[in-house]
C-alpha positions in Angstrom: 126.4 73.8 113.4 129.9 75.2 114.0 130.7 78.8 113.1 134.0 78.2 111.3 134.7 81.9 110.7 134.3 82.7 114.4 136.7 79.8 115.3 139.3 81.1 112.9 138.8 84.7 114.3 139.2 83.5 117.9 142.4 81.6 117.0 143.9 84.7 115.4 143.0 86.9 118.3 144.5 84.3 120.7 147.7 84.4 118.7 147.8 88.2 118.9 147.4 88.1 122.7 150.5 85.8 122.9 152.4 88.2 120.7 151.5 91.1 123.1 153.2 89.3 125.9 156.6 89.1 124.0 156.2 92.6 122.3 155.0 94.9 125.0 156.3 98.3 123.7 153.7 100.9 122.9 154.1 100.9 119.1 153.7 97.1 119.0 150.6 97.1 121.3 149.0 99.8 119.2 149.6 97.9 116.0 148.3 94.6 117.6 145.1 96.5 118.7 144.5 97.8 115.2 144.9 94.4 113.8 142.5 93.0 116.4 139.9 95.7 115.7 140.0 94.8 112.0 139.6 91.1 112.7 136.6 91.8 115.0 134.9 94.1 112.3 131.5 92.9 111.2 131.9 90.1 108.7 128.4 90.1 107.1 127.5 92.7 104.5 129.4 94.7 102.0 133.2 94.6 102.1 135.0 97.0 99.8 138.1 99.1 99.6 137.1 102.5 101.0 138.3 105.5 99.1 138.5 109.2 100.2 137.6 112.1 98.0 139.1 115.5 97.4 136.1 117.1 99.1 136.8 115.0 102.2 140.3 116.6 102.4 138.9 120.0 101.7 136.4 119.7 104.6 139.4 119.1 106.9 141.0 122.4 106.0 138.0 124.6 105.0 134.5 125.4 106.0 131.6 125.2 103.4 129.6 128.5 103.1 126.7 129.7 101.0 126.5 132.7 98.8 123.4 133.9 97.0 123.3 134.5 93.3 121.3 137.8 92.9 120.7 137.2 89.2 118.9 133.9 89.9 116.2 134.6 92.3 112.6 134.1 91.4 109.7 135.4 93.5 106.3 134.5 92.1 104.3 135.1 95.3 105.8 136.7 98.3 103.3 135.0 100.6 104.6 131.5 99.7 107.6 129.8 101.3 110.9 129.6 99.3 112.5 126.7 97.6 116.3 126.4 96.9 118.7 125.3 94.2 122.2 124.9 95.6 125.1 124.7 93.3 128.1 122.8 94.5 129.5 119.4 95.5 126.6 117.6 97.2 128.7 116.5 100.2 129.7 120.1 100.7 126.0 121.1 100.6 124.9 118.2 102.9 127.5 119.5 105.4 125.6 122.8 105.5 122.1 121.2 105.4 123.1 119.2 108.5 123.3 122.6 110.3 120.0 123.9 109.0 117.8 120.9 108.6 118.8 118.1 110.9 115.8 115.9 111.6 113.5 118.2 109.5 113.2 116.6 106.1 110.2 114.5 105.2 111.5 112.9 102.1 114.9 112.5 100.4 114.7 111.5 96.7 118.0 110.8 94.9 118.9 109.5 91.5 122.6 108.9 91.9 125.0 107.9 89.0 124.3 104.3 88.0 128.0 103.4 87.6 127.3 101.5 84.4 131.0 101.6 83.4 130.1 104.0 80.6 132.0 107.0 82.0 128.7 108.4 83.5 130.2 109.9 86.6 133.4 111.4 88.1 135.4 110.5 91.1 138.0 113.1 92.1 137.5 114.8 88.7 138.2 111.7 86.7 135.5 109.7 84.8 135.0 106.2 86.1 134.7 103.5 83.4 134.6 99.7 83.4 138.4 99.5 83.2 138.6 100.8 86.7 139.3 97.9 89.0 137.9 99.9 92.0 134.8 101.1 90.2 132.4 99.5 92.6 134.5 100.4 95.7 134.6 104.1 94.7 130.9 104.2 94.1 130.1 102.6 97.4 132.5 104.9 99.2 130.9 107.9 97.6 127.4 106.7 98.4 128.1 105.7 102.0 129.6 109.1 102.9 126.6 111.0 101.6 123.9 108.6 102.9 125.5 108.9 106.4 124.9 112.6 106.4 121.6 112.4 104.6 120.2 110.1 107.3 120.6 112.9 109.9 118.4 115.2 107.8 115.4 112.9 107.8 112.7 113.1 110.4 113.6 110.2 112.6 110.1 108.7 112.9 108.4 109.6 109.6 111.2 110.4 107.2 111.6 108.4 103.9 114.6 108.0 101.7 114.0 107.0 98.0 117.0 106.0 95.8 116.5 105.1 92.2 119.0 102.7 90.5 119.4 100.1 87.8 120.8 96.6 87.8 124.5 97.6 87.9 124.5 98.6 91.5 121.0 97.6 92.8 122.2 94.7 94.9 125.2 96.6 96.4 122.9 99.5 97.1 120.3 97.4 98.9 123.0 95.9 101.1 124.5 99.3 101.8 121.2 100.7 102.8 120.5 97.8 105.2 123.9 98.7 106.8 123.3 102.4 107.0 119.5 102.3 107.9 119.2 99.2 110.1 116.1 100.6 111.9 114.3 101.5 108.7 111.8 99.3 106.8 113.3 98.8 103.3 111.2 97.9 100.2 111.9 98.0 96.5 109.7 98.9 93.6 110.4 98.0 89.9 109.1 100.3 87.3 109.1 100.3 83.5 111.0 103.3 82.1 111.5 102.2 78.5 108.8 100.0 77.0 110.9 99.6 73.8 113.7 98.1 75.8 117.5 98.4 75.7 119.5 95.3 74.8 122.2 94.7 77.4 123.5 91.2 77.3 120.8 88.6 76.7 117.6 90.3 77.6 116.2 93.7 76.6 116.0 95.8 79.7 112.9 97.9 80.3 113.0 98.6 84.0 114.7 100.5 86.8 114.3 100.3 90.6 113.4 102.6 93.4 114.5 101.5 96.9 112.5 103.0 99.8 113.7 103.3 103.3 110.8 104.0 105.7 111.1 105.5 109.1 109.3 103.5 111.9 106.1 105.5 111.5 106.3 106.2 107.7 103.8 104.5 105.4 102.6 104.5 101.8 99.6 106.6 101.0 96.7 104.8 99.3 95.8 105.9 95.8 93.2 105.6 93.1 95.9 104.1 91.0 98.0 101.0 92.1 100.4 101.8 89.2 100.2 98.3 87.8 96.6 97.3 86.9 94.3 99.2 84.6 92.9 102.3 86.3 89.3 101.8 87.2 86.9 104.5 85.9 85.2 105.7 89.0 81.9 107.5 89.3 81.1 110.3 91.6 78.0 109.9 93.7 75.1 111.5 91.7 73.2 114.4 92.9 69.5 113.8 92.2 67.4 116.5 90.4 65.0 118.2 92.7 62.3 118.3 90.0 60.3 115.1 90.2 60.2 113.1 86.9 58.4 110.0 85.8 55.1 109.0 87.4 53.3 111.4 89.8 55.4 114.3 88.5 52.5 116.7 87.8 51.4 119.4 90.3 48.1 117.8 90.9 49.7 114.5 91.7 51.6 115.8 94.8 49.9 119.2 95.6 51.9 119.6 98.9 55.2 119.5 96.9 54.6 122.7 95.0 56.4 125.5 96.7 58.9 128.3 95.9 62.7 127.8 96.3 64.7 131.0 97.0 67.8 131.6 94.9 70.8 133.7 96.0 72.1 134.6 92.6 75.1 136.7 93.9 76.6 133.8 95.8 75.3 131.1 93.5 73.4 129.0 96.1 69.9 127.9 97.2 69.0 130.2 100.1 65.8 128.7 101.4 62.2 127.8 100.6 58.7 129.1 101.0 55.7 127.0 102.1 53.3 125.0 99.9 51.3 127.2 97.5 47.6 126.4 97.7 46.5 124.4 94.6 44.0 127.1 93.5 46.7 129.8 93.4 49.2 130.3 90.5 52.9 130.9 91.1 54.5 134.3 90.9 57.9 134.5 89.3 58.9 137.8 90.8 61.7 138.2 93.4 61.0 137.7 97.1 63.1 139.6 99.7 65.9 140.1 97.2 65.9 136.4 96.1 64.9 135.0 92.8 62.3 132.3 92.9 62.4 128.8 91.3 59.3 126.8 90.8 59.0 123.1 89.7 58.4 123.6 86.0 58.5 120.5 83.8 60.3 120.3 80.4 57.0 120.8 78.5 56.4 124.0 80.5 53.6 122.5 82.7 53.6 122.8 86.5 55.2 119.8 88.3 56.3 119.2 91.8 59.5 118.8 93.8 61.0 115.6 95.0 61.0 116.4 98.7 58.8 118.6 101.0 59.8 122.2 101.9 60.7 121.3 105.5 63.0 118.5 104.4 64.6 120.7 101.8 65.4 123.3 104.4 67.2 120.8 106.5 69.1 119.6 103.4 70.1 123.2 102.6 71.5 123.6 106.2 73.6 120.4 105.7 75.0 121.6 102.4 73.2 118.9 100.6 71.4 121.1 98.0 73.2 122.5 94.9 72.2 125.2 92.5 72.5 124.5 88.8 72.1 126.7 85.7 69.1 128.8 84.7 66.9 127.1 82.1 65.5 129.8 79.8 62.9 127.3 78.3 61.4 126.4 81.7 62.0 129.9 83.2 63.5 128.3 86.3 66.8 127.0 87.8 68.1 123.5 87.9 68.4 122.3 91.5 69.8 119.0 92.8 70.2 117.4 96.2 71.7 114.3 97.8 69.1 111.6 97.6 67.9 109.6 100.6 69.9 106.5 99.5 73.1 108.5 99.3 72.3 110.3 102.6 72.1 106.8 104.1 75.5 105.9 102.5 77.0 109.0 104.1 75.7 107.9 107.5 77.2 104.5 106.9 80.6 106.0 105.8 80.4 104.5 102.3 80.2 108.0 100.9 82.4 110.7 102.5 82.4 114.4 102.5 85.7 115.5 101.1 85.2 119.2 101.0 82.8 122.1 101.3 82.5 125.2 99.2 83.4 128.2 101.3 80.9 130.5 99.5 77.9 128.3 99.1 78.4 125.8 102.0 77.6 122.9 99.5 79.5 119.7 100.3 81.7 117.8 97.9 81.2 114.0 98.1 83.0 110.9 96.9 82.8 107.2 97.4 84.9 106.2 100.4 86.8 103.5 98.5 87.7 105.9 95.6 91.3 106.3 96.8 92.0 103.2 98.7 94.0 101.1 96.2 97.3 99.9 97.6 100.2 100.7 95.3 101.9 97.7 93.9 105.7 97.0 93.9 105.7 96.8 90.1 104.8 99.9 88.2 103.8 99.9 84.5 102.5 103.3 83.3 102.9 104.9 79.9 103.7 108.2 81.6 106.8 106.7 83.2 108.5 106.5 79.8 111.8 108.3 80.3 112.1 109.1 76.6 108.8 110.8 76.0 108.3 112.3 79.5 112.0 112.8 80.5 114.2 113.7 77.5 111.5 115.0 75.2 109.7 117.0 78.0 113.0 118.6 79.0 113.6 119.7 75.5 110.1 121.2 75.4 110.9 123.2 78.5 114.5 124.4 77.9 114.8 124.0 74.2 116.6 121.5 72.0 119.9 123.4 71.9 120.8 122.1 75.4 120.8 118.5 76.3 121.0 116.4 79.4 121.6 112.6 79.4 118.8 110.4 80.8 116.5 112.7 82.7 113.8 110.9 84.6 110.1 111.0 83.6 108.5 113.7 85.6 105.6 111.4 86.2 107.7 108.5 87.5 109.3 110.9 89.9 106.0 112.4 90.9 104.4 109.0 91.5 107.5 107.9 93.6 107.2 111.1 95.8 103.4 111.1 95.9 103.4 107.5 97.4 104.8 108.9 100.6 104.0 112.7 100.7 100.5 112.8 99.1 98.9 113.2 102.5 101.5 115.8 103.6 100.8 119.1 101.8 103.6 120.8 103.6 106.3 118.2 103.1 110.0 119.2 102.5 111.8 117.2 99.8 115.5 117.1 99.4 117.4 115.9 96.3 121.2 116.1 96.4 121.7 114.5 93.0 119.3 116.9 91.3 120.6 116.8 87.7 118.1 118.5 85.4 115.7 119.4 88.2 113.0 116.7 87.6 112.4 116.4 91.4 111.7 120.2 91.7 109.4 120.1 88.7 107.6 117.1 90.1 107.0 118.7 93.5 105.6 121.8 91.9 103.3 119.6 89.7 102.1 117.7 92.8 101.3 121.0 94.5 99.4 122.2 91.4 97.2 119.0 91.6 96.1 119.4 95.2 96.9 122.9 96.3 99.7 121.8 98.6 102.7 123.9 99.6 105.4 121.3 99.6 108.9 122.6 99.3 112.1 121.4 97.7 115.8 121.9 98.2 117.8 120.5 95.3 121.6 120.2 94.9 123.6 119.8 91.8 127.1 120.7 90.6 127.8 122.9 87.6 129.9 120.4 85.5 129.9 120.3 81.8 129.8 117.0 79.7 133.0 115.2 78.8 132.7 116.3 75.1 132.1 120.0 76.2 135.0 119.8 78.5 137.4 118.7 75.7 136.0 121.5 73.5 136.4 124.2 76.1 139.9 123.1 77.0 140.7 123.2 73.3 139.8 126.9 73.4 142.2 127.4 76.3 139.4 127.9 78.8 139.2 126.7 82.4 136.3 126.0 84.8 136.6 129.6 86.2 135.9 131.2 82.8 132.4 132.6 82.1 131.8 130.5 79.0 132.6 127.3 80.9 130.4 128.3 83.8 127.5 129.2 81.6 127.6 125.8 79.9 127.5 124.0 83.3 124.4 121.9 84.1 123.2 124.1 86.9 123.4 127.3 84.8 122.2 125.9 81.5 119.7 123.1 82.5 118.6 123.1 86.1 118.0 126.8 86.6 116.4 127.4 83.2 114.1 124.4 83.9 113.0 125.9 87.3 112.5 129.4 85.8 110.7 128.3 82.7 108.3 125.9 84.5 107.5 128.3 87.3 106.9 131.3 85.0 105.3 129.3 82.1 107.6 130.8 79.6 111.3 131.0 78.8 113.5 133.8 79.7 113.1 135.3 76.2 109.4 135.4 76.7 108.4 132.5 74.6 105.5 130.6 76.2 105.9 126.9 76.9 103.9 124.7 74.7 102.3 121.5 75.6 100.6 120.3 78.8 101.2 118.3 81.9 99.0 115.3 82.8 97.6 116.0 86.3 95.6 113.7 88.6 92.8 116.2 89.2 89.2 114.9 89.5 87.0 115.9 86.7 83.5 114.8 85.6 82.7 113.6 82.1 79.0 113.7 81.1 77.8 111.5 78.3 74.4 110.6 76.9 73.0 107.3 78.1 72.5 104.6 75.4 69.1 103.3 74.4 68.6 100.3 72.0 65.3 99.1 70.6 65.0 95.4 70.2 62.3 95.0 67.6 63.4 91.6 66.1 61.5 89.8 68.9 58.2 90.3 70.7 57.1 89.9 74.3 55.1 86.8 73.2 58.4 85.1 72.3 59.8 85.6 75.8 57.4 83.4 77.7 60.0 81.2 79.3 63.1 81.7 81.4 65.2 80.0 78.7 64.0 82.4 76.1 64.8 85.4 78.2 68.2 84.0 79.2 69.0 83.5 75.5 68.2 87.1 74.8 70.4 88.3 77.6 73.3 86.1 76.3 73.0 87.9 73.0 73.7 91.2 74.6 77.3 90.2 75.1 79.5 88.4 77.7 79.3 89.8 81.3 76.8 92.5 80.2 74.0 91.0 82.4 74.1 87.9 84.5 71.6 85.2 83.3 71.1 84.3 86.9 69.1 87.6 87.2 66.4 86.2 85.0 63.3 84.5 86.6 60.1 83.2 85.1 58.1 86.4 86.0 60.9 88.9 85.1 59.4 91.8 83.2 62.7 93.7 83.3 66.1 93.5 84.9 67.5 96.3 87.1 70.6 95.4 89.0 72.8 97.4 91.3 75.9 95.5 90.0 75.3 96.0 86.3 75.5 99.1 84.1 72.9 97.7 81.7 69.1 97.2 82.1 66.6 95.5 79.9 62.8 95.7 79.5 61.3 92.4 78.4 57.6 93.5 78.5 56.7 97.0 77.2 53.4 96.8 79.1 55.5 97.2 82.3 57.2 100.3 81.1 55.9 102.5 84.0 56.9 99.9 86.6 60.3 99.7 85.0 60.9 103.4 85.0 59.9 103.6 88.7 62.5 100.8 89.4 65.1 102.8 87.6 64.8 105.7 90.1 68.2 106.5 91.6 69.9 103.8 89.5 72.3 106.4 88.0 75.0 103.8 87.5 73.1 102.3 84.5 74.4 103.5 81.2 72.7 101.3 78.6 69.0 100.4 78.2 67.5 97.7 76.0 63.8 97.9 75.3 61.9 95.0 73.6 59.1 96.7 71.6 57.9 97.3 68.1 56.3 100.5 69.2 58.5 103.4 68.2 56.4 106.0 70.0 56.6 104.0 73.2 60.4 103.6 72.7 60.8 107.4 72.4 58.6 107.9 75.5 60.7 105.6 77.5 63.9 107.2 76.4 62.6 110.7 77.3 61.3 109.6 80.7 64.6 107.9 81.6 66.7 110.8 80.4 64.6 113.2 82.5 64.8 110.8 85.5 68.5 110.1 85.5 70.0 112.8 83.4 73.4 112.3 81.6 75.7 109.5 82.6 78.5 111.0 84.7 82.0 109.4 85.0 84.9 110.7 87.2 88.0 111.3 85.2 91.2 111.4 87.3 93.6 112.6 84.6 93.3 116.1 83.2 95.6 118.3 81.1 97.3 121.4 82.6 98.9 123.8 80.1 102.6 124.4 80.8 102.2 128.1 80.2 100.2 128.4 83.4 103.4 128.0 85.3 103.5 127.2 89.0 103.0 129.3 92.2 106.4 128.9 93.7 109.5 130.9 94.7 113.1 129.7 94.3 116.5 131.1 95.2 119.8 130.1 93.8 122.7 129.5 96.3 126.3 128.6 95.6 128.6 126.6 97.8 132.0 128.1 98.5 134.9 127.6 101.0 136.6 129.7 103.7 139.7 128.5 105.7 139.1 127.0 109.1 141.9 128.8 110.7 142.6 132.1 109.0 145.9 133.8 109.9 145.3 137.5 109.3 141.5 138.0 110.0 138.8 136.8 112.3 136.8 133.7 111.1 133.7 135.1 112.8 133.8 138.2 110.5 133.8 136.1 107.4 131.1 133.7 108.6 128.8 136.6 109.5 128.7 137.5 105.8 127.1 134.2 105.1 124.6 133.9 107.9 121.8 135.5 105.8 121.8 132.5 103.4 121.7 130.0 106.2 118.7 131.7 107.8 116.9 131.9 104.5 117.6 128.2 103.8 116.5 127.0 107.3 113.3 129.0 107.4 112.3 129.0 103.7 112.1 132.8 103.7 113.8 135.9 102.2 115.7 138.0 104.6 114.7 141.3 103.2 115.4 143.4 106.3 111.9 144.7 106.1 109.7 141.8 107.2 112.5 139.4 108.1 115.4 141.2 109.7 119.0 140.1 110.4 121.0 142.2 113.0 124.7 141.5 112.9 125.8 144.8 114.5 124.5 147.9 116.2 124.2 149.7 112.9 121.7 147.0 111.7 119.8 147.6 115.0 119.6 151.3 114.5 118.6 151.0 110.8 115.7 148.6 111.5 114.5 148.4 115.1 115.0 152.1 115.8 113.7 153.1 112.4 110.0 154.3 112.7 109.4 153.6 109.0 110.8 150.0 109.1 109.8 148.8 112.5 106.0 148.4 111.9 106.7 146.0 109.0 109.0 143.7 111.0 107.7 140.2 111.6 110.8 138.2 112.5 114.3 139.1 113.8 117.6 137.2 114.1 120.3 138.7 116.3 124.0 138.2 116.6 124.7 136.8 120.1 127.9 138.8 120.4 126.2 142.2 120.4 125.9 143.9 123.8 122.6 145.7 124.1 121.4 148.2 126.7 118.3 147.5 128.8 116.3 149.8 126.6 117.5 148.2 123.4 116.7 144.7 124.7 113.2 146.0 125.6 112.7 147.2 122.0 113.8 143.8 120.7 111.5 141.9 123.1 108.5 144.0 122.0 109.0 142.7 118.5 110.2 139.2 119.4 113.6 137.9 118.3 115.8 134.9 118.0 119.5 134.5 118.3 121.4 133.2 115.3 121.5 129.5 115.9 124.8 128.3 117.4 124.7 125.1 115.3 125.4 127.2 112.1 129.1 127.7 112.8 129.5 127.4 116.6 131.8 124.3 116.4 134.0 125.9 113.8 134.4 129.1 115.8 135.3 127.1 118.9 137.9 125.2 116.9 139.3 128.5 115.8 139.3 129.7 119.4 136.9 132.5 118.8 
């Protein structure tokens, strides 16, 4: 099949070559070459009219710098790393992040303007609407410039870019990302953000999109929730009560299983055991060697026996497989549980895994291996992703209703989007350079609160006011440099208050935040098992398989499989069903023995007219299995608890590239502190973290006997000339030179 475009292109280039022969002056040749280069440009992909921005022109003449806002600095815990909110044009901020974080960012999450034509963003200080013929070109130019820089920030192998968008630019964006990130794996998810729908055109739109660009070695973490199908209620592996129940549970039934268990009350753990007490001796309830003593006492106060021998229990204690429960005043002993033999076998087979161990008691935490192995789908439908309830309304709860922000994301949609790629990285660094109201920062803190991680964020936003506010302020004769204008800007009035309030758990006026977050923290719900007496039928009416199957069918669809019924079935106990039935009440003891370790069974049907026997069965099974335990993944976390996080506020500014009446290096030195803080997620306090720009700084810190013992890290100006003794003093502490990549290129251009 002929490539017609290539044929035409070759013909045009051949014509240009003929023109070069007759027009050989330098100006003509240069013009022909530019035309040829344009003809040879890639012809597949997006083609648009590229536009420059004012910030592009500023970057040619000026250097971006950072200054700290001393009034907006929040230290909740000095031992934790710092997060940053940067106020300024995001291209200006990206220029600086390129110097401090090249190849260091785990995830970039951005929610850029959607370019709906509804004047929802500015280009060169002018709102873009659907009357602008270059609306899409301006948006693509803006995005391309920023994505090009952002790509440099990502870790080249494992970094992930996430861009959220709606239908107005989704196809352009996808094509642009394929051009900018050719070596990345790109995939898109669709998620419901407004179940009520917004009518736009013919259909009512409920969804938005998140496009993921995965580095070559970046993958999606598995989860207990695939974000589409109903969440499966999972069960934690059950710890079996050490006190034997059911048949053979009296002391005289298993005489060798009557022995003392030693309890370390201070540390809340089982410390060890004694040996079997001779049958003719009675137990002593006094302490032994500083430990309290637990004996196998039954619920009726009589002497019983333990479920395993003392030698076996000692081995289980060493493994962390024995757990201490509460003291039972009625029985005058402690509740003790252990990992049963079937579950020990599942641990060996890898079907149950040890997910943690209590540092104080040494007791393990276990879970089923497949509890978190659901693959996340590409379509997400969760109530918590509703941008109205968990975006707009939640933001109002945090900062108050007197300040608004248009279309904030649901914090849970953002958290789920991030969690899909950084759940297994508790120290991930997340960057958002379209930060808006600060949802990304809030989501990172919430994710850390769920699993104890120390993930960090750097978010960037401007301090613009809304179009309506701008008109009102101009009507008052105010300009963007006036305090009232500045304080109404998004960064000052929305983003920073959201960070402060959510971290502290209260507003700046002291009012506690009301409400709670939903967090994915595993919790256990204990409920009573259900027992139902079937006295409308007798065992004599269940002589055939057909009769038993008919009874099973009456229990409800999918409660029990009729295929489990056989002619000699006295009961049904199935590993795959949460219901059990006793057909023959004469087989009650046999049935109860079969129920041992069947803790997944929640409902029990007993065919009997004997109320006393029914109560006996209920008590025996309750003692055998205890309450029914389900694992709940979603808990509530009060907002007034705040978060353990530190955050600093930095502002972007400018300085001329080639000053005429002063040295550029003198100006840039004044902004090195912020660069070091940003790069290392620390506070340069000149106590623990020291910056030496001149000899006076050296004398004030390194040579100061009061300061020197506290110093942990030192950064030094490379232009300072030190004596041999001074260098020796620096080396004893350990030091680094201020990185040349901060402003080395700019200083060389200025010939300094």
